[in-house]
C-alpha positions in Angstrom: -6.1 -124.9 232.8 -7.0 -125.3 228.9 -9.0 -128.3 228.1 -9.0 -129.2 224.6 -12.2 -129.7 222.5 -11.2 -133.2 222.0 -11.4 -133.8 225.6 -15.0 -131.6 225.9 -16.2 -133.6 223.2 -15.6 -136.9 224.8 -17.0 -135.8 228.0 -20.0 -134.5 226.2 -20.8 -137.8 224.6 -20.0 -139.7 227.7 -22.4 -137.1 229.6 -25.4 -137.7 227.1 -24.7 -141.6 227.1 -24.4 -141.4 231.0 -28.1 -140.1 231.1 -29.2 -143.2 230.5 -27.5 -144.7 233.7 -28.7 -141.5 235.4 -32.1 -142.8 234.4 -31.5 -146.1 236.0 -30.1 -144.6 239.2 -33.3 -142.8 239.4 -35.5 -145.9 238.9 -33.6 -148.1 241.3 -34.1 -145.5 244.1 -37.5 -144.3 243.1 -39.1 -146.6 245.8 -36.9 -145.0 248.2 -38.7 -142.0 249.4 -42.0 -143.8 248.4 -41.9 -146.9 250.6 -42.5 -145.8 253.9 -45.3 -143.8 252.7 -47.0 -146.7 250.5 -46.8 -149.2 253.4 -48.7 -146.4 255.7 -52.8 -146.6 255.9 -54.3 -144.8 253.1 -51.9 -144.5 250.5 -52.4 -144.0 246.8 -51.2 -147.5 246.6 -51.2 -149.5 249.9 -48.4 -152.0 250.3 -47.9 -154.6 252.8 -44.3 -154.9 253.9 -43.8 -158.1 252.2 -44.8 -156.4 249.0 -42.8 -153.4 249.4 -40.1 -156.1 249.8 -40.8 -157.5 246.3 -41.1 -154.0 244.6 -37.4 -153.5 245.9 -36.4 -157.1 244.8 -37.9 -157.6 241.6 -35.6 -155.0 239.9 -32.6 -157.2 241.1 -34.2 -160.1 239.6 -34.6 -158.4 236.2 -30.8 -157.5 236.5 -30.1 -161.1 236.1 -31.4 -161.3 232.5 -29.7 -158.9 230.6 -26.0 -159.2 230.8 -25.4 -162.3 228.7 -27.7 -161.7 225.6 -26.6 -158.0 225.7 -22.9 -159.2 225.3 -23.9 -160.9 222.2 -26.5 -157.8 220.9 -23.8 -155.2 221.2 -21.9 -156.9 218.8 -24.7 -157.3 216.1 -26.4 -154.0 216.6 -23.8 -151.6 218.0 -23.2 -150.4 221.5 -25.0 -146.9 220.8 -28.3 -148.5 219.8 -28.3 -151.1 222.7 -27.9 -148.4 224.9 -30.6 -146.1 223.3 -33.1 -149.1 223.5 -33.1 -148.8 227.1 -34.8 -145.5 226.9 -38.2 -146.6 225.3 -38.2 -149.5 228.0 -38.0 -147.2 230.8 -40.5 -144.7 229.2 -43.0 -147.5 228.7 -42.6 -148.6 232.6 -43.0 -145.1 233.8 -46.2 -144.7 231.7 -47.6 -148.1 233.1 -46.9 -146.7 236.6 -48.9 -143.8 236.2 -51.8 -145.4 234.2 -52.1 -148.3 236.6 -52.3 -148.0 240.4 -51.6 -151.8 240.9 -49.4 -153.8 242.7 -48.9 -156.4 239.8 -48.2 -153.7 237.4 -45.6 -152.1 239.9 -44.0 -156.0 240.1 -43.9 -156.3 236.2 -42.5 -152.8 235.6 -39.7 -153.1 238.4 -38.7 -156.5 236.9 -38.4 -154.9 233.5 -36.5 -152.1 234.5 -34.1 -154.2 236.1 -33.7 -155.9 232.7 -33.1 -152.3 231.1 -30.7 -151.4 234.0 -28.3 -154.8 233.2 -28.4 -154.0 229.6 -26.9 -150.7 230.4 -24.4 -151.9 233.1 -23.2 -154.2 230.3 -23.1 -152.0 227.1 -22.5 -148.4 228.4 -19.2 -148.9 229.9 -17.8 -150.5 226.5 -19.1 -147.5 224.8 -17.5 -144.9 227.1 -14.3 -146.9 227.0 -14.3 -147.0 223.1 -15.1 -143.5 222.5 -12.1 -142.4 224.7 -8.8 -141.6 224.0 -6.0 -143.7 226.2 -5.4 -140.6 228.3 -9.5 -140.3 229.0 -10.5 -143.6 229.0 -10.5 -144.5 232.6 -12.0 -141.3 233.8 -14.8 -141.7 231.0 -15.6 -145.1 232.4 -15.7 -143.7 235.8 -18.3 -141.3 234.4 -20.7 -144.2 234.5 -20.9 -144.4 238.2 -21.2 -140.8 238.7 -24.0 -140.3 236.6 -25.7 -143.2 238.3 -25.1 -141.6 241.9 -26.3 -138.3 240.4 -29.6 -140.0 239.4 -29.7 -141.2 242.8 -29.0 -138.1 244.5 -31.9 -136.2 242.3 -34.1 -138.8 243.2 -33.6 -138.8 246.8 -33.9 -134.5 246.5 -37.4 -134.9 244.5 -38.7 -137.5 246.6 -38.5 -135.2 249.6 -41.3 -132.8 248.0 -43.1 -135.1 245.4 -45.5 -137.6 245.8 -46.4 -140.9 244.0 -47.4 -139.4 240.3 -45.1 -136.5 240.8 -42.0 -138.7 241.5 -42.9 -140.8 238.4 -43.0 -137.9 236.1 -39.7 -136.5 237.2 -38.5 -140.0 236.7 -39.8 -140.1 233.1 -38.7 -136.6 231.8 -34.9 -137.4 231.8 -35.7 -140.7 229.9 -37.3 -138.9 227.2 -34.7 -136.3 227.1 -31.9 -138.9 226.7 -33.9 -140.7 223.9 -33.9 -137.5 222.0 -30.2 -136.2 222.3 -28.3 -139.4 222.5 -29.4 -139.8 218.6 -26.9 -137.2 217.9 -24.1 -139.1 219.7 -21.7 -141.0 217.3 -21.2 -144.9 217.3 -18.2 -146.4 218.6 -15.4 -146.3 216.4 -14.2 -149.7 217.4 -17.7 -151.2 216.6 -18.0 -149.4 213.2 -14.6 -150.8 212.2 -15.1 -154.1 213.4 -18.2 -154.1 210.9 -16.0 -153.1 208.0 -17.4 -149.5 208.2 -14.2 -147.7 208.2 -15.3 -144.5 206.7 -17.9 -144.2 209.5 -15.4 -145.0 211.7 -13.1 -142.4 210.9 -15.9 -139.7 210.8 -17.0 -140.9 214.4 -13.5 -140.4 215.6 -12.9 -137.2 213.7 -15.9 -135.8 215.6 -14.6 -137.2 219.0 -10.9 -135.9 218.4 -12.2 -133.0 216.9 -10.1 -133.7 214.0 -10.2 -134.5 210.3 -9.6 -137.5 208.5 -6.0 -136.1 206.9 -4.8 -135.8 210.6 -2.1 -138.3 211.1 -3.0 -139.2 214.7 -6.7 -140.2 213.3 -5.0 -142.5 210.8 -2.7 -143.9 213.5 -5.7 -144.5 215.8 -8.0 -146.3 213.4 -4.8 -148.3 212.6 -4.5 -149.3 216.2 -8.1 -150.0 216.3 -8.0 -152.2 213.1 -5.0 -153.8 214.6 -6.9 -154.7 217.8 -9.9 -155.9 216.3 -7.6 -158.5 214.0 -6.0 -159.5 217.1 -9.4 -160.0 218.9 -10.6 -162.3 215.8 -7.4 -164.4 216.1 -7.6 -164.7 220.0 -11.5 -164.8 220.2 -12.2 -165.8 223.7 -13.3 -169.3 225.0 -14.4 -170.8 228.3 -11.2 -172.7 228.0 -9.0 -169.7 227.6 -10.8 -168.0 230.5 -10.5 -170.7 232.9 -7.5 -173.0 231.7 -4.6 -170.4 231.8 -3.5 -168.3 234.8 -3.9 -165.3 233.2 -7.7 -165.9 232.5 -8.4 -167.3 235.9 -6.7 -164.2 237.3 -8.8 -161.7 235.3 -12.2 -163.8 236.2 -11.3 -163.7 239.9 -10.3 -159.8 239.8 -13.6 -159.0 238.4 -15.8 -161.4 240.5 -13.8 -160.4 243.7 -14.5 -156.5 243.1 -18.2 -157.4 242.1 -18.6 -159.4 245.5 -16.9 -156.6 247.6 -19.5 -154.4 246.3 -22.5 -156.3 246.7 -21.6 -158.0 249.9 -20.8 -154.5 251.2 -24.7 -153.9 251.4 -24.2 -150.7 249.3 -27.0 -151.3 247.0 -29.3 -152.4 250.0 -28.4 -149.2 251.8 -29.3 -146.9 248.8 -32.8 -148.4 248.6 -33.7 -148.6 252.4 -31.7 -145.8 253.7 -34.7 -143.6 254.3 -36.7 -146.1 256.1 -33.7 -147.1 258.1 -33.1 -143.6 259.2 -36.7 -143.0 259.8 -36.9 -146.0 262.1 -33.9 -144.9 264.3 -34.8 -141.4 264.6 -38.5 -141.6 264.6 -38.6 -138.4 262.5 -39.4 -138.8 258.7 -38.3 -135.2 257.9 -34.9 -135.3 259.3 -34.4 -139.1 257.8 -35.1 -137.7 254.3 -32.7 -134.8 255.1 -29.8 -137.4 256.1 -30.7 -139.5 252.7 -30.4 -136.4 250.7 -27.3 -135.5 252.5 -25.8 -138.9 251.7 -26.8 -138.7 248.3 -25.2 -135.4 247.6 -21.8 -136.5 249.5 -22.0 -140.2 247.2 -22.1 -138.1 243.9 -19.3 -135.6 245.0 -17.2 -138.6 245.9 -17.9 -140.0 242.5 -17.0 -136.5 241.1 -13.7 -136.5 242.8 -12.9 -140.4 241.8 -13.2 -139.3 238.0 -10.0 -137.2 238.5 -8.2 -139.6 241.0 -8.3 -142.7 239.0 -5.9 -141.8 236.4 -3.5 -140.0 238.7 -3.8 -142.7 241.7 -4.2 -145.9 239.9 -7.1 -148.6 240.3 -5.4 -150.8 242.9 -4.7 -148.0 245.5 -8.3 -146.7 245.2 -9.7 -150.2 245.5 -7.5 -150.8 248.5 -8.5 -147.9 250.1 -12.2 -148.2 249.2 -12.3 -151.7 251.0 -10.3 -150.4 254.3 -12.6 -147.5 254.6 -15.9 -149.7 254.0 -14.7 -152.3 256.5 -14.1 -150.0 259.3 -17.7 -148.3 258.6 -19.4 -151.6 258.3 -17.4 -152.8 261.6 -18.9 -149.5 263.7 -22.4 -150.2 262.3 -22.5 -153.5 263.4 -21.2 -152.8 266.7 -23.9 -149.9 267.0 -26.7 -152.6 266.3 -25.2 -155.2 268.8 -25.4 -152.6 271.4 -28.8 -151.4 270.4 -30.6 -154.8 269.6 -28.7 -157.0 272.1 -28.0 -155.0 275.3 -29.9 -152.7 277.4 -27.9 -149.8 276.5 -29.7 -146.6 275.5 -28.1 -145.3 272.0 -30.5 -142.8 271.3 -27.6 -140.0 272.1 -25.5 -142.0 269.7 -27.7 -142.2 266.8 -25.4 -139.8 264.5 -23.0 -142.8 264.7 -25.4 -144.9 263.0 -25.9 -141.9 260.2 -22.3 -141.4 259.7 -21.3 -145.1 259.4 -24.0 -146.0 257.3 -23.1 -143.0 255.0 -19.5 -143.7 255.3 -19.9 -147.1 254.0 -21.8 -145.8 250.8 -19.0 -143.2 250.3 -16.1 -145.7 250.8 -17.1 -148.3 248.7 -18.4 -146.1 245.9 -15.0 -144.3 246.1 -13.1 -147.5 244.7 -15.1 -150.8 244.4 -18.2 -149.2 243.1 -16.9 -146.8 240.7 -14.0 -149.0 239.5 -16.1 -152.3 238.7 -17.2 -151.2 235.0 -13.4 -149.8 234.7 -12.1 -153.4 235.6 -14.6 -155.1 233.6 -13.2 -153.2 230.2 -9.7 -153.8 231.1 -10.0 -157.5 230.8 -7.9 -158.7 227.8 -9.9 -159.2 224.7 -8.7 -162.8 224.6 -10.4 -163.6 228.0 -13.7 -161.9 226.8 -16.2 -164.4 225.9 
């Protein structure tokens, strides 16, 4: 089926912007293939299990820092430039990791990478939603999660063959590429119109829609954006609006529920510790790396499929299906570990159940809850956005 140049341009801008979250996915799981090696005697940077735990955890601590200031800064400096800023931050951390083989440096850089990641998780979904047409907005926002998992898969793949320095260089290169080519992407037309730069907003929109300023569709869309901005100013959100109305509380509850389901499913923990988990279950590091790589590949494919399903099936069915499938896999994993840890049953013939159930958790949760969290966030009515 023929795809218009307008759609291709929107997807191109989304892909290039998505390289930033690709870099985040790579940074998040950079430690995954290395953790077991670094905790082994004679490694390039010996870590104790406690130190390894902090290396994993500090990126999440950094994640707590960025969202609130980013929500303010994107309205002052623009969506594009705040997203681009994460490139130099990541680049600096990779250079420090290469230059200094120190646990303290590793702690600091992982914390800073967490801040950069939280900036992207706040700014990029908004950028993707604002460059997309109404028909493509959901799919473009879902692109965010697809690029995240592509970064994870590539890191798993490279980690199977590369050591500490090699994997760090592998993670650095996409960051440099993103910094260069994202400079040529347009700023959000919504942001430019909000700043009173109507000519620049029209120019940005014309590129994204592969049209010209005399096209009636461009004029109509700019008018819609302008009206939406005026409505936002008139209905500027406050804490009272968020919690003082039924609609505000419902919007807040939905976002928190989707976020809590993703986190409490153990998805993020599995992504980091999967290689170590599979190694300890099988006793075979090579097999564990292969299973981890296969899981990463399936995760990426699931999110590619989700991009096409989101506008056809709707958000709610995918969220419900995702939660149901994830719950079943969590129950199976729990039962497996009960038999292995508490009973005398020999579970070695059934290890494949553990591999399938853990991979199933990641795939089911990513299909709906994980992928749709950015979509749900940017779908909140502007009057409830503080």
